[in-house]
MARLUM-260796 format. One record per residue: residue in three letters; x, y, z of N, C-alpha, C in turn. Coordinates in steps of 0.05 Angstrom, whole numbers, plus 5000, padded with zeros to 4 digits. Each point is the difference from the previous one (the first is absolute). Example, Ala and Ser with C-alpha at 12.3 -4.5 7.8 and 13.67 -1.06 7.14 Angstrom:
// MARLUM-260796
REC    aa    nxx    nyy    nzz   caxx   cayy   cazz    cxx    cyy    czz
REC   ALA   5264   4886   5156   4982   5024   5000   5018   5024   5000
REC   SER   4993   5021   4986   5016   5024   5001   4985   5022   5014
This chain:
// MARLUM-260796
REC    aa    nxx    nyy    nzz   caxx   cayy   cazz    cxx    cyy    czz
REC   MET   4883   4368   4758   5024   5014   4989   4999   5030   5009
REC   GLN   5021   5009   5012   5001   5027   5009   5008   5019   4978
REC   LEU   4985   5022   4997   5008   5020   4981   5021   5018   5011
REC   ILE   5016   5012   4983   5022   5017   5010   4998   5027   4986
REC   GLY   5017   5019   5011   5002   5026   4987   4974   5016   5001
REC   LYS   4993   5011   4977   4977   5018   4998   4974   4986   5004
REC   GLU   4999   4973   5000   4975   4986   5003   4991   5000   5029
REC   LEU   5018   5006   5019   4993   5001   5028   4990   5028   5006
REC   MET   4985   5002   5022   4991   5026   5009   5003   5002   5030
REC   ARG   5010   5022   5010   5003   5004   5028   4973   5007   5012
REC   LYS   4989   4982   5016   4974   5004   5013   5002   5018   5024
REC   ALA   4979   5014   5007   4999   5016   5024   5003   4982   5025
REC   VAL   5017   5007   5018   5004   4984   5024   4993   5015   5026
REC   VAL   4997   5026   4999   4992   5014   5025   4973   5014   4998
REC   ALA   4985   4994   4979   4972   5010   4998   4985   4987   5023
REC   GLY   4984   5017   5014   4986   4990   5023   5016   5003   5026
REC   GLN   5025   5008   4997   5017   5005   5023   5009   5029   5001
REC   PHE   5015   5008   4979   5010   5028   4998   4979   5018   4988
REC   TYR   4983   4989   4984   4979   5016   4987   4976   4982   4994
REC   PRO   4976   5011   4995   4976   4983   4996   5003   4981   4976
REC   ASP   4989   4976   5003   5002   4981   4977   4975   5001   4983
REC   SER   4980   5016   5008   4977   5005   4983   5004   5023   4982
REC   LYS   4995   4997   4974   5004   5022   4981   4984   5024   5008
REC   LYS   4975   4996   5008   4983   5023   5008   5011   5014   5024
REC   GLU   5008   4985   5021   5010   5013   5024   5027   5013   4995
REC   LEU   5017   4987   4984   5026   5011   4994   4997   5026   4985
REC   THR   4982   5001   4980   4995   5025   4985   4991   5022   5018
REC   LYS   4982   4994   5018   4990   5020   5019   5022   5010   5018
REC   THR   5017   4982   5010   5022   5007   5017   5020   5019   4986
REC   LEU   5007   4993   4975   5019   5016   4985   4989   5028   4995
REC   LYS   4974   5002   4993   4988   5026   4995   5001   5018   5024
REC   SER   4999   4988   5024   5001   5016   5024   5028   5013   5005
REC   PHE   5021   4988   4987   5027   5010   5003   5009   5019   4977
REC   LEU   4985   5001   4979   5009   5013   4975   4985   5026   4994
REC   LYS   5015   5019   4991   4990   5025   4990   5018   5007   4976
REC   ILE   4991   4992   4976   5018   5001   4977   5006   5028   4991
REC   GLU   5026   5006   5000   5010   5026   4990   5027   4994   4987
REC   GLU   4999   4988   4977   5024   4990   4986   5021   5021   4996
REC   ASP   5025   4994   5006   5022   5018   4996   5020   4988   4981
REC   ALA   5001   5009   4976   5017   4989   4979   5029   5004   5005
REC   SER   5008   5017   5019   5028   5005   5005   5013   4979   5018
REC   ILE   4984   4982   5012   5010   4980   5019   5014   4978   4985
REC   LYS   5025   4994   5008   5016   4979   4988   5002   4975   5017
REC   ALA   4997   5003   5026   5004   4978   5018   4986   5006   5027
REC   ALA   4997   4979   5016   4986   5003   5026   5010   4979   5020
REC   VAL   4995   5007   5025   5003   4981   5023   4972   4996   5012
REC   VAL   4992   4975   5004   4973   4994   5010   5003   4977   5020
REC   PRO   4984   5001   5022   5000   4978   5020   4987   4975   4989
REC   HIS   5004   4978   5014   4988   4975   4992   4987   4984   5023
REC   ALA   4990   5014   5019   4986   4986   5022   4971   4995   4992
REC   GLY   4984   4988   5018   4972   4997   4995   4987   5026   4996
REC   TYR   4979   5001   4983   4987   5025   4992   4989   5014   5024
REC   PHE   4991   4986   5021   4989   5012   5024   5020   5019   5012
REC   PHE   5026   4993   4999   5021   5016   5011   5012   5020   4980
REC   SER   5008   4991   4977   5015   5017   4982   4985   5009   4975
REC   GLY   4975   4993   4998   4985   5007   4975   4997   5029   4996
REC   LYS   4996   5015   5022   4998   5029   4997   5025   5012   4989
REC   CYS   5023   4991   5009   5026   5010   4990   5004   4993   4971
REC   ALA   4995   4974   4994   5004   4991   4972   4981   5015   4981
REC   GLY   4976   5005   5009   4980   5014   4984   5009   5028   4992
REC   LYS   5015   5013   5017   5010   5027   4994   5018   4999   4976
REC   VAL   5017   4979   4999   5019   4997   4977   4985   4992   4975
REC   TYR   4984   4979   5002   4986   4990   4975   4980   5020   4989
REC   SER   4991   5019   5016   4982   5021   4990   5015   5018   4980
REC   LEU   5026   5001   5002   5016   5018   4984   5015   4987   4977
REC   LEU   5005   4974   5002   5017   4987   4980   4989   5003   4972
REC   PRO   5017   5007   4981   4990   5003   4972   4995   4973   4987
REC   CYS   4985   5001   4978   4994   4976   4985   5022   4995   4980
REC   PHE   5018   4982   5007   5022   4992   4983   4996   4971   4992
REC   GLY   5014   4991   4980   4996   4973   4990   5010   4979   5018
REC   THR   5022   5006   5015   5012   4979   5017   5008   5012   5027
REC   TYR   4994   4984   5021   5007   5007   5027   5020   4979   5010
REC   VAL   5024   5009   5006   5021   4982   5010   4998   5001   5030
REC   ILE   4992   4977   5012   4994   4999   5029   5022   4985   5014
REC   LEU   5014   5013   5018   5022   4987   5015   4990   4993   5028
REC   GLY   5000   4974   5006   4990   4991   5025   5021   4989   5019
REC   VAL   4991   4990   5023   5017   4990   5021   4998   4970   5001
REC   ASN   5023   4987   5004   5000   4971   5001   4998   4992   5030
REC   HIS   4975   4999   5010   4996   4994   5028   5006   4970   5006
REC   ASN   4999   4983   4980   5003   4972   5004   5028   4989   4994
REC   ALA   5017   5018   4990   5028   4992   4994   5002   4976   4981
REC   VAL   4981   4999   4981   5000   4979   4980   5008   5011   4973
REC   GLY   5017   4985   4986   5006   5007   4972   5025   5017   4997
REC   LYS   5003   5011   4976   5024   5015   4993   5001   5027   5014
REC   ASP   5024   5012   5000   5003   5026   5012   4985   5021   4984
REC   ILE   4999   4998   4974   4983   5017   4983   4981   4981   4987
REC   ALA   4975   4999   5010   4980   4981   4991   4979   5014   4984
REC   ILE   5000   4995   4973   4980   5012   4982   4982   4978   4990
REC   SER   4974   5004   5004   4981   4981   4989   4990   5009   4973
REC   LEU   4995   4981   4982   4988   5006   4974   4971   4991   4998
REC   GLU   4989   4993   5023   4972   4991   5001   4981   5024   5001
REC   ASP   4975   4995   4991   4979   5019   5006   4991   4995   5029
REC   PHE   4988   5021   5012   4991   4998   5027   4970   5003   5001
REC   GLU   4987   4985   5017   4971   5001   5003   4992   5011   5027
REC   THR   4980   5017   5000   4988   5010   5025   4969   4997   4997
REC   PRO   4985   5006   5021   4971   4999   4998   4989   5019   4978
REC   LEU   5016   5019   4992   4990   5019   4979   5007   4991   4972
REC   GLY   5014   4977   4998   5007   4990   4973   5030   4995   4997
REC   ILE   5008   4998   4975   5028   4993   4994   5016   5025   4993
REC   VAL   5024   5001   5012   5020   5021   4993   5021   4988   4982
REC   LYS   5003   5011   4977   5019   4989   4980   5028   5008   5007
REC   ASN   5018   4982   4993   5029   5004   5005   5013   5011   4975
REC   ASP   5017   5020   5003   5015   5011   4978   5025   4982   4996
REC   VAL   4995   4978   4985   5021   4980   4997   5024   5010   4986
REC   ASP   4996   5017   4980   5023   5011   4985   5019   5015   5018
REC   LEU   4989   5018   5016   5017   5016   5018   5012   4982   5021
REC   GLY   4985   4982   5011   5011   4982   5020   5024   4984   4990
REC   ARG   4997   4989   4976   5021   4984   4987   5025   5018   4995
REC   ALA   4995   5024   4991   5023   5018   4994   5016   5005   5025
REC   ILE   4987   5004   5023   5014   5005   5025   5015   4975   5009
REC   LEU   4986   4977   4998   5013   4974   5007   5025   4995   4983
REC   HIS   4998   5007   4974   5023   4996   4982   5025   5015   5009
REC   ILE   4996   5025   5009   5022   5016   5009   5015   4987   5023
REC   PHE   4985   4986   5018   5013   4987   5023   5006   4970   4995
REC   GLY   4993   4990   4976   5006   4972   4994   4983   4982   5017
REC   LEU   4975   5007   5006   4983   4985   5018   4976   4988   4985
REC   ASP   4989   4979   5011   4975   4989   4991   4977   5011   5018
REC   GLU   4975   4997   4991   4978   5009   5016   4999   4983   5026
REC   ASP   4989   5012   5020   4997   4986   5026   4972   5005   5011
REC   ASN   4983   4980   4995   4972   5003   5009   4996   4990   5029
REC   ASP   5018   4983   5009   4998   4989   5027   5001   5022   5021
REC   ALA   5018   5019   4996   5003   5022   5020   4974   5016   5003
REC   HIS   4983   5000   4979   4976   5016   5000   4975   4985   5010
REC   ARG   5003   4974   5001   4976   4983   5004   4984   5008   5025
REC   TYR   5013   5005   5022   4985   5006   5025   5007   5028   5011
REC   GLU   5013   5016   4984   5008   5027   5009   4978   5020   4996
REC   HIS   4993   5016   5020   4978   5018   4999   5006   5028   4991
REC   SER   5026   5008   5001   5007   5028   4997   4993   5011   4972
REC   ILE   5000   4984   4980   4992   5008   4973   4970   4996   4996
REC   GLU   4990   4978   5010   4971   4994   4996   4982   5022   5010
REC   VAL   5006   5011   5024   4982   5020   5012   4999   5026   4984
REC   GLN   5020   5005   4983   5000   5024   4983   4981   4998   4976
REC   LEU   4995   4976   4991   4986   4996   4975   4971   5009   5000
REC   PRO   4984   4995   5020   4973   5010   5000   4998   5030   4998
REC   PHE   5019   5014   5012   5001   5029   4998   5004   5009   4970
REC   LEU   5019   4986   4987   5004   5007   4972   4976   4992   4983
REC   GLN   4987   4978   5006   4977   4992   4985   4977   5019   5003
REC   ALA   4998   5012   5024   4978   5019   5006   5005   5027   4987
REC   THR   5024   5006   4993   5007   5027   4990   5008   5001   4971
REC   HIS   5008   4977   4989   5011   5000   4972   4989   4977   4984
REC   GLN   5002   5002   4974   4992   4978   4982   5023   4996   4980
REC   ASN   5000   4976   4988   5019   4993   4979   5029   5006   5008
REC   PHE   5008   4990   5023   5028   5002   5009   5011   4973   5005
REC   GLU   5027   4999   5002   5014   4975   5006   5019   5006   5024
REC   ILE   5011   4978   5011   5018   5003   5022   5026   4984   4996
REC   VAL   5021   5009   5012   5024   4984   5003   5004   4997   5030
REC   PRO   4995   4976   5011   5002   4995   5029   5028   4990   5007
REC   ILE   5013   5015   5018   5028   4994   5008   5002   4999   5030
REC   ILE   5012   4979   5010   5004   4997   5029   5031   4998   5005
REC   LEU   5008   5015   5021   5029   5001   5006   5006   4987   5027
REC   LYS   5024   4987   5002   5012   4992   5025   5030   5000   4997
REC   ASN   5014   5001   5022   5029   5000   5000   5012   5022   4982
REC   TYR   4989   5023   5003   5008   5023   4983   5019   5019   5015
REC   ASN   5013   5017   4984   5015   5022   5011   4995   5024   4981
REC   LEU   5012   5023   5006   4995   5023   4984   5008   4997   4971
REC   GLU   5023   4986   4995   5008   4996   4973   4981   4983   4984
REC   VAL   4989   4980   5013   4979   4983   4987   4976   5018   4992
REC   CYS   4992   5016   5019   4977   5018   4995   5005   5019   4977
REC   LYS   5024   5011   4999   5007   5018   4978   5001   4986   4973
REC   SER   5011   4976   5000   5001   4984   4976   4972   4993   4990
REC   LEU   4982   4992   5019   4973   4993   4992   4985   5025   4990
REC   ALA   5003   5022   5012   4987   5025   4991   5009   5006   4971
REC   LYS   5026   4998   4996   5010   5005   4973   4989   4981   4979
REC   ALA   4998   4974   5008   4990   4979   4982   4971   5005   4994
REC   ILE   4984   5008   5019   4972   5005   4995   4996   5024   4981
REC   VAL   5014   5022   5006   4996   5024   4984   5011   4997   4972
REC   SER   5024   4987   4997   5012   4997   4974   4983   4981   4983
REC   SER   4990   4979   5012   4983   4980   4986   4974   5013   4991
REC   ALA   4988   5016   5017   4975   5014   4993   5005   5019   4976
REC   LYS   5022   5015   5001   5006   5018   4978   5005   4985   4974
REC   LYS   5014   4978   5002   5006   4985   4976   4975   4989   4987
REC   LEU   4981   4992   5017   4975   4989   4990   4979   5021   4996
REC   ARG   5007   5026   5005   4982   5022   4996   4974   4997   5017
REC   LYS   5005   4993   5025   4977   4997   5018   5001   5022   5021
REC   LYS   4976   5011   5006   4998   5019   5022   4994   4984   5026
REC   VAL   5016   5004   5020   4997   4985   5025   4998   5018   5024
REC   VAL   4986   4991   5020   5000   5011   5026   5010   4979   5019
REC   LEU   5019   5007   5018   5011   4981   5019   4986   5003   5027
REC   ILE   4994   4978   5013   4986   5000   5025   5017   4983   5020
REC   ALA   5009   5012   5022   5014   4985   5021   4979   4993   5021
REC   SER   4996   4975   5005   4981   4990   5020   5015   4996   5026
REC   SER   4995   5017   5020   5015   4998   5025   4985   5012   5023
REC   ASP   5000   4986   5022   4992   5012   5025   5025   5012   5013
REC   PHE   4996   5018   5019   5023   5013   5013   5005   4986   5027
REC   THR   5009   5014   5020   5009   4987   5025   4979   4983   5013
REC   HIS   5008   4976   5008   4984   4981   5016   5011   5001   5028
REC   SER   4984   5011   5019   5010   5003   5027   4982   4986   5020
REC   GLY   5012   4987   5020   4985   4986   5021   5011   4973   5005
REC   PRO   4992   4987   5022   5010   4974   5007   4997   4979   4979
REC   ASP   4979   5001   4985   4995   4980   4979   5021   5002   4977
REC   TYR   5012   5023   4997   5019   5005   4978   5029   4999   5010
REC   GLY   5005   4997   5026   5027   5000   5010   5015   5026   4997
REC   PHE   4985   5022   4996   5012   5027   4998   4983   5019   5017
REC   LEU   5013   5013   5018   4986   5017   5019   5007   5030   4996
REC   GLY   5012   5006   4977   5007   5027   4994   4976   5018   4994
REC   SER   5005   5026   4999   4979   5019   4995   4992   5001   4971
REC   MET   4975   5005   4995   4990   5003   4973   5011   5026   4987
REC   GLU   5012   5018   5017   5011   5025   4989   5021   4995   4979
REC   ILE   5013   4977   5000   5021   4995   4981   4989   5000   4971
REC   ASP   4974   4995   4998   4988   5001   4973   5002   5028   4988
REC   LYS   4999   5020   5017   5003   5028   4990   5028   5003   4986
REC   GLU   5020   4989   5013   5027   5001   4989   5001   4986   4973
REC   ALA   4988   4976   4999   5000   4985   4975   4986   5014   4978
REC   ILE   4977   5012   5006   4984   5014   4980   5015   5025   4990
REC   TYR   5014   5013   5018   5016   5023   4993   5022   4992   4979
REC   LYS   5013   4978   5004   5020   4990   4982   4988   4993   4973
REC   ILE   4976   4989   5000   4986   4994   4975   4994   5026   4985
REC   ALA   4991   5020   5015   4993   5026   4987   5024   5013   4988
REC   GLU   5024   4993   5011   5025   5011   4989   5010   4983   4977
REC   PHE   4987   4979   4993   5009   4981   4979   5027   4987   5008
REC   ASN   5004   4998   5026   5026   4990   5010   4997   4971   5008
REC   SER   5003   4982   4981   4995   4971   5005   5021   4989   5019
REC   GLU   5025   5010   4999   5021   4990   5017   4993   5006   5030
REC   GLU   4993   5025   5006   4994   5007   5027   4973   4987   5009
REC   PHE   4982   4997   4981   4975   4986   5007   5006   4972   5009
REC   MET   5017   4986   4985   5006   4972   5007   5014   4998   5027
REC   LYS   5017   5020   5006   5013   5000   5026   4979   5004   5023
REC   THR   4981   5017   4995   4979   5004   5019   4983   4975   5003
REC   ALA   4993   4988   4977   4983   4975   5001   5014   4978   5015
REC   ASP   5027   4999   4999   5015   4979   5014   4997   5003   5030
REC   LYS   4993   5024   5009   4997   5005   5029   4972   4993   5010
REC   THR   4982   4994   4982   4972   4995   5008   4990   4976   4986
REC   THR   4973   4998   4996   4988   4976   4990   4983   5006   4976
REC   ILE   5009   5017   4982   4986   5005   4975   5004   4976   4982
REC   CYS   4977   4987   4992   5003   4974   4987   5007   5002   4971
REC   GLY   4994   5022   4986   5005   5001   4972   5021   5020   4992
REC   SER   5021   5001   5015   5021   5020   4995   5012   4997   4972
REC   GLY   5003   4975   4991   5011   4995   4973   4982   5011   4979
REC   ALA   4974   4995   5003   4980   5010   4981   5001   5030   4999
REC   ILE   5001   5013   5023   5000   5029   5002   5025   5011   4987
REC   ALA   5024   4989   5007   5025   5010   4988   5000   4997   4970
REC   THR   4989   4978   4990   4999   4996   4971   4982   5022   4987
REC   VAL   4978   5006   5013   4982   5020   4989   5012   5028   5001
REC   ILE   5014   5006   5021   5014   5026   5002   5019   5003   4976
REC   GLU   5016   4979   4995   5020   5001   4978   4986   5001   4973
REC   ALA   4979   4985   4997   4985   5001   4974   4987   5026   4996
REC   ALA   4989   5012   5021   4987   5026   4998   5020   5021   4990
REC   LYS   5024   4999   5010   5020   5019   4991   5006   4996   4970
REC   LEU   5002   4975   4992   5005   4994   4971   4977   5008   4982
REC   LEU   4976   5000   5011   4976   5008   4985   4995   5030   5001
REC   GLY   5018   5015   5013   4998   5029   5000   4984   5012   5023
REC   SER   4993   4985   5020   4986   5012   5023   5017   5020   5014
REC   LYS   4987   5021   5010   5014   5022   5013   4991   5004   5029
REC   GLU   4977   4989   5007   4990   5003   5027   4985   4975   5009
REC   ALA   5000   4996   5027   4985   4978   5012   4982   5013   5021
REC   GLU   4974   4992   4999   4981   5011   5018   4988   4978   5018
REC   LEU   5000   5005   5026   4987   4983   5019   4970   5007   5000
REC   LEU   4984   4981   4992   4971   5005   4999   4986   4993   5026
REC   GLU   5011   4980   5014   4987   4990   5024   5020   4984   5017
REC   TYR   4999   5003   5026   5015   4983   5018   4984   4997   5026
REC   TYR   4998   4976   5010   4990   4994   5026   5008   4972   5008
REC   ASP   4996   4992   5024   5006   4972   5007   4974   4986   5008
REC   SER   5002   4973   5001   4976   4984   5004   4986   5005   5026
REC   SER   5014   5010   5020   4987   5005   5026   4980   5023   4998
REC   LYS   5001   5016   4979   4980   5021   4996   4974   4988   4990
REC   ILE   5001   4976   4989   4976   4986   4990   4990   4982   5022
REC   ALA   5018   4985   5013   4993   4981   5021   5022   5002   5021
REC   PRO   4995   5014   5023   5021   5003   5020   5012   4973   5009
REC   ASN   5026   4999   5000   5014   4976   5007   5029   5007   5006
REC   VAL   5013   4985   5018   5028   5004   5006   5017   4993   4976
REC   ASN   4991   4982   4983   5013   4993   4975   4989   5018   4978
REC   LYS   5018   5012   4985   4990   5019   4979   5018   4999   4976
REC   VAL   4989   5008   4977   5014   5001   4975   4995   5027   4986
REC   GLY   5021   5012   4989   4997   5025   4986   4993   4996   4971
REC   TYR   4983   5018   4990   4992   5000   4971   5005   5027   4988
REC   ALA   5013   5000   4977   5006   5025   4986   4991   4998   4971
REC   GLY   4987   5021   4990   4994   5002   4972   5016   5023   4988
REC   ILE   5017   4994   4981   5018   5020   4988   4999   4998   4970
REC   VAL   5000   5023   4986   5002   5001   4971   5024   5016   4991
REC   PHE   5011   4992   4978   5023   5013   4987   4991   5013   4974
REC   ARG   5005   5027   4999   4993   5015   4976   5024   5009   4985
């Protein structure tokens, strides 16, 4: 008999690929990327989701600063095109460092606004949220997550989702930090895009301006995979009172391992 709902748990699927599957080795790897200097003014962030060998340094810059809040709303990328356009899981997630609890109350409140049911299938093999969790486990305790994956979105969907997240959190009196999981431009023959990585500067500039509309237009010209997650976080940051966005780190994968195929990684926080 198959159990349903909260009885299921989303198991780690990219441990041993994107990051170490040994608790000891994973802890050691995370420590090498982190220098904790918590900043309570941070409301939201943009973080890459590649393998730690490539993007761990960038992600570590962000997670070193994230404040200890009760809930982290993580917006990921639907690389597999499975499930609903707004896919929210109500499952707990497991990593080599243990179990990450799901903020079911907040997740259900957001689902209710859109008249949706939970969608665990979209999350089953998606890495963009999973790779964020060990960083949170290494830096914080007693937190929960709301995992959200987007596909087939536009700016209005992103604005509606941002409003739903912020209004639901306020109604439930929860302090939240939003995290957009996204890599930036993928350039090279393997990606079918031969444009310059310089376009990431334009995209980051639009993010710094809190201009989600112009950011989306820029993203449409390149291969930023999590543009919906980023646009949602921009809109939510505004609703949460953020006044500035700071680029903590940017580089592309060729700086780690020279290759004609390269991916951009940006770490950004909203204060």
